[in-house]
TIVO-2410 file (N, C-alpha, C; in nm, 3 decimals):
# residues 174
REC num residu      c1      c2      c3 atome chaine
REC   1      M -14.404   0.103   9.342     N      A
REC   1      M -14.461   0.088   9.474    CA      A
REC   1      M -14.613   0.090   9.468     C      A
REC   2      S -14.668   0.187   9.393     N      A
REC   2      S -14.813   0.200   9.382    CA      A
REC   2      S -14.875   0.078   9.316     C      A
REC   3      S -14.808   0.027   9.212     N      A
REC   3      S -14.862  -0.090   9.143    CA      A
REC   3      S -14.856  -0.212   9.233     C      A
REC   4      T -14.757  -0.220   9.320     N      A
REC   4      T -14.747  -0.331   9.414    CA      A
REC   4      T -14.862  -0.328   9.513     C      A
REC   5      I -14.894  -0.210   9.564     N      A
REC   5      I -15.005  -0.197   9.659    CA      A
REC   5      I -15.136  -0.228   9.589     C      A
REC   6      D -15.152  -0.178   9.465     N      A
REC   6      D -15.273  -0.206   9.389    CA      A
REC   6      D -15.289  -0.355   9.363     C      A
REC   7      S -15.181  -0.422   9.323     N      A
REC   7      S -15.192  -0.566   9.295    CA      A
REC   7      S -15.218  -0.645   9.422     C      A
REC   8      L -15.158  -0.602   9.532     N      A
REC   8      L -15.181  -0.670   9.660    CA      A
REC   8      L -15.325  -0.654   9.705     C      A
REC   9      S -15.377  -0.532   9.697     N      A
REC   9      S -15.516  -0.511   9.738    CA      A
REC   9      S -15.612  -0.581   9.643     C      A
REC  10      E -15.576  -0.584   9.514     N      A
REC  10      E -15.662  -0.655   9.416    CA      A
REC  10      E -15.667  -0.804   9.448     C      A
REC  11      K -15.554  -0.864   9.480     N      A
REC  11      K -15.550  -1.006   9.514    CA      A
REC  11      K -15.626  -1.033   9.643     C      A
REC  12      T -15.612  -0.943   9.740     N      A
REC  12      T -15.678  -0.963   9.868    CA      A
REC  12      T -15.829  -0.958   9.853     C      A
REC  13      F -15.879  -0.856   9.784     N      A
REC  13      F -16.023  -0.840   9.773    CA      A
REC  13      F -16.086  -0.924   9.663     C      A
REC  14      A -16.005  -0.984   9.577     N      A
REC  14      A -16.061  -1.073   9.475    CA      A
REC  14      A -16.123  -1.195   9.541     C      A
REC  15      S -16.060  -1.246   9.646     N      A
REC  15      S -16.116  -1.362   9.715    CA      A
REC  15      S -16.244  -1.325   9.790     C      A
REC  16      F -16.252  -1.203   9.842     N      A
REC  16      F -16.374  -1.160   9.912    CA      A
REC  16      F -16.489  -1.142   9.814     C      A
REC  17      R -16.461  -1.097   9.692     N      A
REC  17      R -16.568  -1.076   9.594    CA      A
REC  17      R -16.636  -1.208   9.559     C      A
REC  18      K -16.561  -1.316   9.566     N      A
REC  18      K -16.618  -1.446   9.533    CA      A
REC  18      K -16.718  -1.492   9.637     C      A
REC  19      I -16.702  -1.449   9.759     N      A
REC  19      I -16.790  -1.497   9.866    CA      A
REC  19      I -16.889  -1.390   9.912     C      A
REC  20      T -16.911  -1.289   9.833     N      A
REC  20      T -17.002  -1.182   9.873    CA      A
REC  20      T -17.143  -1.233   9.903     C      A
REC  21      P -17.203  -1.322   9.822     N      A
REC  21      P -17.335  -1.372   9.860    CA      A
REC  21      P -17.334  -1.444   9.995     C      A
REC  22      A -17.227  -1.517  10.024     N      A
REC  22      A -17.217  -1.584  10.153    CA      A
REC  22      A -17.203  -1.481  10.265     C      A
REC  23      L -17.126  -1.376  10.239     N      A
REC  23      L -17.113  -1.271  10.341    CA      A
REC  23      L -17.246  -1.203  10.369     C      A
REC  24      V -17.321  -1.179  10.266     N      A
REC  24      V -17.453  -1.117  10.283    CA      A
REC  24      V -17.544  -1.209  10.365     C      A
REC  25      A -17.541  -1.337  10.333     N      A
REC  25      A -17.624  -1.432  10.407    CA      A
REC  25      A -17.582  -1.438  10.554     C      A
REC  26      I -17.452  -1.438  10.578     N      A
REC  26      I -17.403  -1.442  10.717    CA      A
REC  26      I -17.442  -1.314  10.790     C      A
REC  27      A -17.431  -1.200  10.723     N      A
REC  27      A -17.468  -1.073  10.786    CA      A
REC  27      A -17.616  -1.071  10.821     C      A
REC  28      I -17.699  -1.117  10.728     N      A
REC  28      I -17.844  -1.119  10.753    CA      A
REC  28      I -17.877  -1.214  10.867     C      A
REC  29      L -17.822  -1.334  10.864     N      A
REC  29      L -17.851  -1.434  10.967    CA      A
REC  29      L -17.805  -1.386  11.105     C      A
REC  30      S -17.682  -1.339  11.113     N      A
REC  30      S -17.633  -1.295  11.245    CA      A
REC  30      S -17.707  -1.169  11.291     C      A
REC  31      G -17.742  -1.081  11.196     N      A
REC  31      G -17.820  -0.963  11.232    CA      A
REC  31      G -17.957  -0.999  11.285     C      A
REC  32      L -18.021  -1.100  11.225     N      A
REC  32      L -18.151  -1.144  11.274    CA      A
REC  32      L -18.142  -1.200  11.415     C      A
REC  33      V -18.038  -1.280  11.438     N      A
REC  33      V -18.022  -1.338  11.572    CA      A
REC  33      V -17.998  -1.228  11.675     C      A
REC  34      I -17.929  -1.124  11.636     N      A
REC  34      I -17.900  -1.016  11.731    CA      A
REC  34      I -18.020  -0.925  11.752     C      A
REC  35      F -18.090  -0.889  11.643     N      A
REC  35      F -18.190  -0.782  11.650    CA      A
REC  35      F -18.336  -0.827  11.652     C      A
REC  36      L -18.365  -0.955  11.636     N      A
REC  36      L -18.505  -1.000  11.642    CA      A
REC  36      L -18.558  -0.988  11.785     C      A
REC  37      P -18.687  -0.962  11.800     N      A
REC  37      P -18.744  -0.955  11.935    CA      A
REC  37      P -18.734  -1.092  12.005     C      A
REC  38      D -18.734  -1.087  12.135     N      A
REC  38      D -18.721  -1.209  12.216    CA      A
REC  38      D -18.834  -1.308  12.189     C      A
REC  39      V -18.952  -1.258  12.154     N      A
REC  39      V -19.066  -1.346  12.127    CA      A
REC  39      V -19.034  -1.437  12.008     C      A
REC  40      V -18.978  -1.381  11.904     N      A
REC  40      V -18.945  -1.459  11.784    CA      A
REC  40      V -18.830  -1.554  11.814     C      A
REC  41      L -18.729  -1.507  11.885     N      A
REC  41      L -18.616  -1.592  11.919    CA      A
REC  41      L -18.659  -1.708  12.010     C      A
REC  42      K -18.756  -1.683  12.096     N      A
REC  42      K -18.805  -1.787  12.186    CA      A
REC  42      K -18.876  -1.897  12.107     C      A
REC  43      K -18.949  -1.857  12.001     N      A
REC  43      K -19.018  -1.957  11.917    CA      A
REC  43      K -18.918  -2.044  11.842     C      A
REC  44      M -18.799  -1.990  11.813     N      A
REC  44      M -18.697  -2.067  11.742    CA      A
REC  44      M -18.596  -2.128  11.838     C      A
REC  45      S -18.621  -2.118  11.968     N      A
REC  45      S -18.534  -2.170  12.073    CA      A
REC  45      S -18.393  -2.110  12.066     C      A
REC  46      L -18.386  -1.983  12.030     N      A
REC  46      L -18.258  -1.914  12.024    CA      A
REC  46      L -18.244  -1.807  12.131     C      A
REC  47      N -18.336  -1.803  12.225     N      A
REC  47      N -18.333  -1.698  12.326    CA      A
REC  47      N -18.238  -1.730  12.441     C      A
REC  48      E -18.199  -1.854  12.456     N      A
REC  48      E -18.114  -1.893  12.569    CA      A
REC  48      E -17.975  -1.934  12.523     C      A
REC  49      L -17.917  -1.856  12.431     N      A
REC  49      L -17.781  -1.883  12.385    CA      A
REC  49      L -17.682  -1.842  12.492     C      A
REC  50      P -17.574  -1.917  12.507     N      A
REC  50      P -17.471  -1.876  12.604    CA      A
REC  50      P -17.410  -1.741  12.564     C      A
REC  51      E -17.357  -1.668  12.661     N      A
REC  51      E -17.299  -1.536  12.637    CA      A
REC  51      E -17.186  -1.543  12.534     C      A
REC  52      L -17.104  -1.647  12.538     N      A
REC  52      L -16.994  -1.660  12.443    CA      A
REC  52      L -17.046  -1.668  12.300     C      A
REC  53      W -17.153  -1.743  12.278     N      A
REC  53      W -17.212  -1.755  12.144    CA      A
REC  53      W -17.265  -1.620  12.097     C      A
REC  54      K -17.330  -1.547  12.188     N      A
REC  54      K -17.382  -1.415  12.152    CA      A
REC  54      K -17.269  -1.320  12.112     C      A
REC  55      Q -17.156  -1.328  12.184     N      A
REC  55      Q -17.041  -1.246  12.149    CA      A
REC  55      Q -16.984  -1.285  12.012     C      A
REC  56      I -16.977  -1.415  11.987     N      A
REC  56      I -16.926  -1.463  11.858    CA      A
REC  56      I -17.019  -1.420  11.745     C      A
REC  57      I -17.149  -1.433  11.766     N      A
REC  57      I -17.247  -1.392  11.664    CA      A
REC  57      I -17.236  -1.241  11.639     C      A
REC  58      G -17.220  -1.163  11.744     N      A
REC  58      G -17.203  -1.019  11.729    CA      A
REC  58      G -17.076  -0.984  11.652     C      A
REC  59      F -16.967  -1.055  11.682     N      A
REC  59      F -16.842  -1.033  11.610    CA      A
REC  59      F -16.855  -1.072  11.463     C      A
REC  60      V -16.918  -1.184  11.436     N      A
REC  60      V -16.940  -1.228  11.297    CA      A
REC  60      V -17.025  -1.126  11.222     C      A
REC  61      F -17.127  -1.072  11.288     N      A
REC  61      F -17.211  -0.971  11.224    CA      A
REC  61      F -17.129  -0.847  11.189     C      A
REC  62      L -17.052  -0.796  11.285     N      A
REC  62      L -16.971  -0.678  11.259    CA      A
REC  62      L -16.868  -0.704  11.149     C      A
REC  63      L -16.805  -0.820  11.152     N      A
REC  63      L -16.704  -0.853  11.051    CA      A
REC  63      L -16.766  -0.863  10.912     C      A
REC  64      S -16.878  -0.933  10.901     N      A
REC  64      S -16.939  -0.949  10.769    CA      A
REC  64      S -16.992  -0.816  10.713     C      A
REC  65      V -17.051  -0.733  10.798     N      A
REC  65      V -17.101  -0.603  10.752    CA      A
REC  65      V -16.984  -0.514  10.711     C      A
REC  66      S -16.876  -0.517  10.787     N      A
REC  66      S -16.761  -0.433  10.751    CA      A
REC  66      S -16.695  -0.483  10.622     C      A
REC  67      L -16.689  -0.612  10.601     N      A
REC  67      L -16.633  -0.665  10.475    CA      A
REC  67      L -16.721  -0.628  10.356     C      A
REC  68      I -16.851  -0.639  10.372     N      A
REC  68      I -16.943  -0.600  10.264    CA      A
REC  68      I -16.928  -0.452  10.234     C      A
REC  69      G -16.922  -0.370  10.339     N      A
REC  69      G -16.904  -0.226  10.320    CA      A
REC  69      G -16.771  -0.193  10.252     C      A
REC  70      T -16.666  -0.264  10.291     N      A
REC  70      T -16.535  -0.241  10.230    CA      A
REC  70      T -16.536  -0.280  10.084     C      A
REC  71      I -16.596  -0.392  10.051     N      A
REC  71      I -16.602  -0.437   9.911    CA      A
REC  71      I -16.679  -0.335   9.827     C      A
REC  72      I -16.791  -0.289   9.879     N      A
REC  72      I -16.871  -0.189   9.805    CA      A
REC  72      I -16.793  -0.059   9.791     C      A
REC  73      L -16.730  -0.015   9.898     N      A
REC  73      L -16.654   0.110   9.895    CA      A
REC  73      L -16.538   0.102   9.794     C      A
REC  74      F -16.464  -0.009   9.797     N      A
REC  74      F -16.352  -0.023   9.705    CA      A
REC  74      F -16.397  -0.034   9.559     C      A
REC  75      S -16.508  -0.101   9.535     N      A
REC  75      S -16.555  -0.111   9.397    CA      A
REC  75      S -16.603   0.025   9.347     C      A
REC  76      L -16.671   0.102   9.431     N      A
REC  76      L -16.712   0.237   9.393    CA      A
REC  76      L -16.591   0.327   9.370     C      A
REC  77      L -16.496   0.319   9.460     N      A
REC  77      L -16.375   0.399   9.447    CA      A
REC  77      L -16.298   0.363   9.321     C      A
REC  78      S -16.289   0.235   9.291     N      A
REC  78      S -16.221   0.191   9.169    CA      A
REC  78      S -16.292   0.241   9.045     C      A
REC  79      S -16.423   0.236   9.046     N      A
REC  79      S -16.501   0.285   8.932    CA      A
REC  79      S -16.481   0.435   8.911     C      A
REC  80      V -16.486   0.511   9.019     N      A
REC  80      V -16.468   0.656   9.010    CA      A
REC  80      V -16.327   0.689   8.962     C      A
REC  81      L -16.227   0.619   9.016     N      A
REC  81      L -16.090   0.647   8.975    CA      A
REC  81      L -16.065   0.611   8.829     C      A
REC  82      S -16.123   0.502   8.782     N      A
REC  82      S -16.103   0.465   8.642    CA      A
REC  82      S -16.169   0.567   8.550     C      A
REC  83      K -16.286   0.617   8.587     N      A
REC  83      K -16.351   0.721   8.506    CA      A
REC  83      K -16.268   0.850   8.507     C      A
REC  84      Y -16.214   0.884   8.622     N      A
REC  84      Y -16.130   1.003   8.631    CA      A
REC  84      Y -16.004   0.990   8.545     C      A
REC  85      K -15.940   0.873   8.551     N      A
REC  85      K -15.821   0.850   8.470    CA      A
REC  85      K -15.854   0.859   8.322     C      A
REC  86      Y -15.967   0.800   8.283     N      A
REC  86      Y -16.007   0.805   8.143    CA      A
REC  86      Y -16.032   0.949   8.098     C      A
REC  87      M -16.100   1.028   8.180     N      A
REC  87      M -16.126   1.167   8.145    CA      A
REC  87      M -15.996   1.248   8.136     C      A
REC  88      R -15.902   1.221   8.226     N      A
REC  88      R -15.774   1.291   8.223    CA      A
REC  88      R -15.695   1.254   8.097     C      A
REC  89      I -15.694   1.126   8.062     N      A
REC  89      I -15.624   1.082   7.940    CA      A
REC  89      I -15.690   1.145   7.819     C      A
REC  90      K -15.822   1.145   7.817     N      A
REC  90      K -15.895   1.203   7.704    CA      A
REC  90      K -15.865   1.353   7.691     C      A
REC  91      R -15.859   1.424   7.802     N      A
REC  91      R -15.829   1.566   7.800    CA      A
REC  91      R -15.687   1.590   7.748     C      A
REC  92      N -15.592   1.507   7.792     N      A
REC  92      N -15.455   1.521   7.744    CA      A
REC  92      N -15.444   1.492   7.595     C      A
REC  93      L -15.516   1.391   7.549     N      A
REC  93      L -15.513   1.359   7.406    CA      A
REC  93      L -15.582   1.467   7.324     C      A
REC  94      K -15.685   1.528   7.379     N      A
REC  94      K -15.751   1.639   7.310    CA      A
REC  94      K -15.653   1.755   7.294     C      A
REC  95      N -15.578   1.785   7.399     N      A
REC  95      N -15.477   1.890   7.390    CA      A
REC  95      N -15.367   1.853   7.290     C      A
REC  96      K -15.334   1.725   7.285     N      A
REC  96      K -15.234   1.680   7.189    CA      A
REC  96      K -15.286   1.693   7.046     C      A
REC  97      Y -15.418   1.670   7.028     N      A
REC  97      Y -15.478   1.686   6.896    CA      A
REC  97      Y -15.463   1.831   6.848     C      A
REC  98      K -15.478   1.925   6.939     N      A
REC  98      K -15.469   2.066   6.902    CA      A
REC  98      K -15.328   2.105   6.856     C      A
REC  99      T -15.228   2.026   6.895     N      A
REC  99      T -15.090   2.058   6.858    CA      A
REC  99      T -15.043   1.982   6.734     C      A
REC 100      L -15.131   1.904   6.671     N      A
REC 100      L -15.092   1.829   6.552    CA      A
REC 100      L -15.064   1.923   6.435     C      A
REC 101      S -14.986   1.872   6.341     N      A
REC 101      S -14.958   1.949   6.221    CA      A
REC 101      S -15.084   1.954   6.134     C      A
REC 102      P -15.093   2.051   6.042     N      A
REC 102      P -15.212   2.059   5.955    CA      A
REC 102      P -15.236   1.930   5.876     C      A
REC 103      R -15.132   1.865   5.828     N      A
REC 103      R -15.148   1.741   5.752    CA      A
REC 103      R -15.205   1.630   5.841     C      A
REC 104      Q -15.157   1.620   5.964     N      A
REC 104      Q -15.207   1.518   6.056    CA      A
REC 104      Q -15.353   1.543   6.092     C      A
REC 105      R -15.389   1.668   6.112     N      A
REC 105      R -15.530   1.702   6.138    CA      A
REC 105      R -15.615   1.669   6.017     C      A
REC 106      E -15.564   1.696   5.900     N      A
REC 106      E -15.637   1.666   5.777    CA      A
REC 106      E -15.665   1.517   5.765     C      A
REC 107      I -15.567   1.435   5.800     N      A
REC 107      I -15.584   1.289   5.796    CA      A
REC 107      I -15.695   1.248   5.893     C      A
REC 108      I -15.693   1.302   6.014     N      A
REC 108      I -15.793   1.265   6.115    CA      A
REC 108      I -15.932   1.312   6.073     C      A
REC 109      I -15.942   1.433   6.021     N      A
REC 109      I -16.073   1.484   5.978    CA      A
REC 109      I -16.127   1.401   5.862     C      A
REC 110      Q -16.039   1.367   5.768     N      A
REC 110      Q -16.082   1.282   5.656    CA      A
REC 110      Q -16.129   1.146   5.706     C      A
REC 111      L -16.059   1.092   5.804     N      A
REC 111      L -16.096   0.963   5.863    CA      A
REC 111      L -16.232   0.972   5.932     C      A
REC 112      L -16.253   1.073   6.013     N      A
REC 112      L -16.376   1.084   6.090    CA      A
REC 112      L -16.497   1.117   6.002     C      A
REC 113      K -16.475   1.184   5.891     N      A
REC 113      K -16.586   1.219   5.803    CA      A
REC 113      K -16.614   1.114   5.697     C      A
REC 114      S -16.533   1.007   5.693     N      A
REC 114      S -16.559   0.900   5.597    CA      A
REC 114      S -16.681   0.819   5.642     C      A
REC 115      D -16.743   0.751   5.547     N      A
REC 115      D -16.866   0.677   5.577    CA      A
REC 115      D -16.842   0.561   5.674     C      A
REC 116      D -16.737   0.484   5.649     N      A
REC 116      D -16.713   0.366   5.732    CA      A
REC 116      D -16.608   0.389   5.841     C      A
REC 117      K -16.570   0.515   5.860     N      A
REC 117      K -16.473   0.555   5.963    CA      A
REC 117      K -16.341   0.478   5.952     C      A
REC 118      T -16.297   0.451   5.829     N      A
REC 118      T -16.166   0.393   5.805    CA      A
REC 118      T -16.100   0.470   5.692     C      A
REC 119      I -15.970   0.458   5.685     N      A
REC 119      I -15.893   0.526   5.582    CA      A
REC 119      I -15.770   0.442   5.549     C      A
REC 120      S -15.731   0.438   5.423     N      A
REC 120      S -15.609   0.368   5.383    CA      A
REC 120      S -15.494   0.468   5.384     C      A
REC 121      L -15.391   0.434   5.458     N      A
REC 121      L -15.274   0.521   5.469    CA      A
REC 121      L -15.147   0.441   5.448     C      A
REC 122      N -15.042   0.510   5.407     N      A
REC 122      N -14.912   0.448   5.392    CA      A
REC 122      N -14.859   0.415   5.531     C      A
REC 123      K -14.833   0.288   5.555     N      A
REC 123      K -14.790   0.243   5.687    CA      A
REC 123      K -14.657   0.304   5.729     C      A
REC 124      N -14.572   0.335   5.635     N      A
REC 124      N -14.438   0.385   5.666    CA      A
REC 124      N -14.429   0.537   5.664     C      A
REC 125      S -14.540   0.605   5.646     N      A
REC 125      S -14.540   0.750   5.647    CA      A
REC 125      S -14.516   0.801   5.789     C      A
REC 126      G -14.443   0.909   5.800     N      A
REC 126      G -14.413   0.966   5.932    CA      A
REC 126      G -14.539   1.010   6.004     C      A
REC 127      D -14.633   1.070   5.929     N      A
REC 127      D -14.758   1.114   5.991    CA      A
REC 127      D -14.838   0.995   6.043     C      A
REC 128      T -14.844   0.890   5.966     N      A
REC 128      T -14.918   0.770   6.007    CA      A
REC 128      T -14.856   0.708   6.131     C      A
REC 129      I -14.726   0.695   6.131     N      A
REC 129      I -14.657   0.636   6.246    CA      A
REC 129      I -14.681   0.722   6.371     C      A
REC 130      Y -14.671   0.855   6.355     N      A
REC 130      Y -14.693   0.944   6.470    CA      A
REC 130      Y -14.836   0.933   6.522     C      A
REC 131      L -14.934   0.932   6.431     N      A
REC 131      L -15.074   0.925   6.474    CA      A
REC 131      L -15.105   0.791   6.540     C      A
REC 132      E -15.043   0.685   6.492     N      A
REC 132      E -15.066   0.553   6.553    CA      A
REC 132      E -15.000   0.545   6.690     C      A
REC 133      N -14.877   0.594   6.701     N      A
REC 133      N -14.806   0.590   6.829    CA      A
REC 133      N -14.867   0.686   6.931     C      A
REC 134      S -14.931   0.791   6.886     N      A
REC 134      S -14.993   0.889   6.975    CA      A
REC 134      S -15.138   0.853   7.009     C      A
REC 135      L -15.181   0.733   6.973     N      A
REC 135      L -15.313   0.679   7.008    CA      A
REC 135      L -15.429   0.751   6.941     C      A
REC 136      F -15.409   0.800   6.818     N      A
REC 136      F -15.518   0.857   6.741    CA      A
REC 136      F -15.578   0.752   6.646     C      A
REC 137      L -15.493   0.664   6.595     N      A
REC 137      L -15.536   0.563   6.498    CA      A
REC 137      L -15.495   0.424   6.545     C      A
REC 138      Y -15.562   0.324   6.490     N      A
REC 138      Y -15.518   0.186   6.510    CA      A
REC 138      Y -15.557   0.105   6.387     C      A
REC 139      M -15.491  -0.009   6.370     N      A
REC 139      M -15.521  -0.097   6.257    CA      A
REC 139      M -15.622  -0.202   6.302     C      A
REC 140      P -15.745  -0.195   6.253     N      A
REC 140      P -15.843  -0.294   6.295    CA      A
REC 140      P -15.820  -0.431   6.231     C      A
REC 141      Q -15.745  -0.435   6.123     N      A
REC 141      Q -15.715  -0.562   6.057    CA      A
REC 141      Q -15.572  -0.557   6.007     C      A
REC 142      Q -15.519  -0.672   5.972     N      A
REC 142      Q -15.379  -0.679   5.929    CA      A
REC 142      Q -15.365  -0.696   5.779     C      A
REC 143      V -15.464  -0.654   5.702     N      A
REC 143      V -15.458  -0.666   5.556    CA      A
REC 143      V -15.374  -0.551   5.503     C      A
REC 144      V -15.271  -0.586   5.429     N      A
REC 144      V -15.181  -0.487   5.373    CA      A
REC 144      V -15.186  -0.498   5.223     C      A
REC 145      S -15.198  -0.384   5.155     N      A
REC 145      S -15.192  -0.383   5.009    CA      A
REC 145      S -15.073  -0.296   4.968     C      A
REC 146      V -15.022  -0.324   4.850     N      A
REC 146      V -14.908  -0.249   4.800    CA      A
REC 146      V -14.957  -0.156   4.691     C      A
REC 147      D -14.922  -0.030   4.701     N      A
REC 147      D -14.962   0.072   4.607    CA      A
REC 147      D -14.871   0.068   4.484     C      A
REC 148      W -14.901   0.154   4.385     N      A
REC 148      W -14.820   0.160   4.263    CA      A
REC 148      W -14.676   0.197   4.291     C      A
REC 149      N -14.652   0.274   4.394     N      A
REC 149      N -14.517   0.319   4.428    CA      A
REC 149      N -14.452   0.228   4.531     C      A
REC 150      N -14.501   0.105   4.543     N      A
REC 150      N -14.453   0.008   4.642    CA      A
REC 150      N -14.468   0.058   4.785     C      A
REC 151      E -14.571   0.136   4.808     N      A
REC 151      E -14.603   0.181   4.943    CA      A
REC 151      E -14.700   0.082   5.007     C      A
REC 152      M -14.678   0.051   5.134     N      A
REC 152      M -14.766  -0.041   5.206    CA      A
REC 152      M -14.888   0.038   5.253     C      A
REC 153      M -15.004   0.010   5.195     N      A
REC 153      M -15.127   0.080   5.232    CA      A
REC 153      M -15.206  -0.008   5.329     C      A
REC 154      V -15.240   0.050   5.443     N      A
REC 154      V -15.309  -0.022   5.549    CA      A
REC 154      V -15.433   0.057   5.587     C      A
REC 155      K -15.541  -0.014   5.620     N      A
REC 155      K -15.663   0.051   5.668    CA      A
REC 155      K -15.646   0.086   5.815     C      A
REC 156      Y -15.683   0.209   5.848     N      A
REC 156      Y -15.677   0.256   5.986    CA      A
REC 156      Y -15.815   0.304   6.030     C      A
REC 157      A -15.840   0.293   6.159     N      A
REC 157      A -15.966   0.339   6.218    CA      A
REC 157      A -15.932   0.430   6.336     C      A
REC 158      P -16.022   0.519   6.373     N      A
REC 158      P -15.995   0.608   6.487    CA      A
REC 158      P -16.008   0.533   6.620     C      A
REC 159      Q -15.933   0.577   6.716     N      A
REC 159      Q -15.945   0.521   6.851    CA      A
REC 159      Q -16.082   0.558   6.907     C      A
REC 160      P -16.140   0.478   6.996     N      A
REC 160      P -16.273   0.507   7.051    CA      A
REC 160      P -16.284   0.645   7.116     C      A
REC 161      W -16.182   0.689   7.186     N      A
REC 161      W -16.188   0.821   7.250    CA      A
REC 161      W -16.200   0.931   7.146     C      A
REC 162      L -16.137   0.912   7.029     N      A
REC 162      L -16.143   1.013   6.923    CA      A
REC 162      L -16.283   1.021   6.864     C      A
REC 163      L -16.347   0.906   6.848     N      A
REC 163      L -16.487   0.906   6.801    CA      A
REC 163      L -16.579   0.976   6.900     C      A
REC 164      E -16.559   0.948   7.029     N      A
REC 164      E -16.640   1.014   7.132    CA      A
REC 164      E -16.622   1.165   7.126     C      A
REC 165      L -16.497   1.208   7.113     N      A
REC 165      L -16.469   1.351   7.106    CA      A
REC 165      L -16.531   1.412   6.981     C      A
REC 166      Y -16.528   1.338   6.871     N      A
REC 166      Y -16.585   1.386   6.745    CA      A
REC 166      Y -16.736   1.407   6.759     C      A
REC 167      Y -16.804   1.317   6.829     N      A
REC 167      Y -16.949   1.331   6.847    CA      A
REC 167      Y -16.983   1.434   6.954     C      A
REC 168      E -16.895   1.453   7.052     N      A
REC 168      E -16.921   1.551   7.159    CA      A
REC 168      E -16.890   1.693   7.113     C      A
REC 169      E -16.778   1.710   7.041     N      A
REC 169      E -16.734   1.843   6.999    CA      A
REC 169      E -16.701   1.845   6.849     C      A
REC 170      P -16.802   1.839   6.763     N      A
REC 170      P -16.774   1.835   6.618    CA      A
REC 170      P -16.709   1.962   6.565     C      A
REC 171      E -16.728   2.074   6.634     N      A
REC 171      E -16.667   2.200   6.587    CA      A
REC 171      E -16.515   2.196   6.595     C      A
REC 172      L -16.459   2.108   6.677     N      A
REC 172      L -16.316   2.093   6.690    CA      A
REC 172      L -16.254   2.035   6.562     C      A
REC 173      F -16.334   1.966   6.483     N      A
REC 173      F -16.285   1.895   6.365    CA      A
REC 173      F -16.323   1.965   6.235     C      A
REC 174      N -16.345   2.092   6.236     N      A
REC 174      N -16.379   2.166   6.113    CA      A
REC 174      N -16.255   2.223   6.049     C      A
***
């Protein structure tokens, strides 16, 4: 249900985002016609508009300003919500890191302390599979080498959130 409402609102406001410069121009133009002094309007021969036109111009002004305000409000709200979701996911993954086994932590620490921030691991190892599925590691390339024991060795890199956490809280990785 929530995703349906999100997709519907995204589709609705996507078309408004395309015409935002036009909305701004309409808001400015109609606002000028409404709020300019009579002396200026008289010079442009706009002082004797029929009442119906003045009502339409007023309605267009209110509509365009409210649409601009809504677009700005929704974009700010979307930005704040995405940052909040990211922080919540990062906090949950940090807590998940604390519950890893000593071997899994050792792999992550070795990865983060390496010069190029990559490590070769056995693709079929349980620890590797768990760390990859739990969003700690990812394969930046698809190059696979075979070890002496016929193990598939793959280069892995840390997820961006893990690097951020490593630079923010290095004491967590000692």
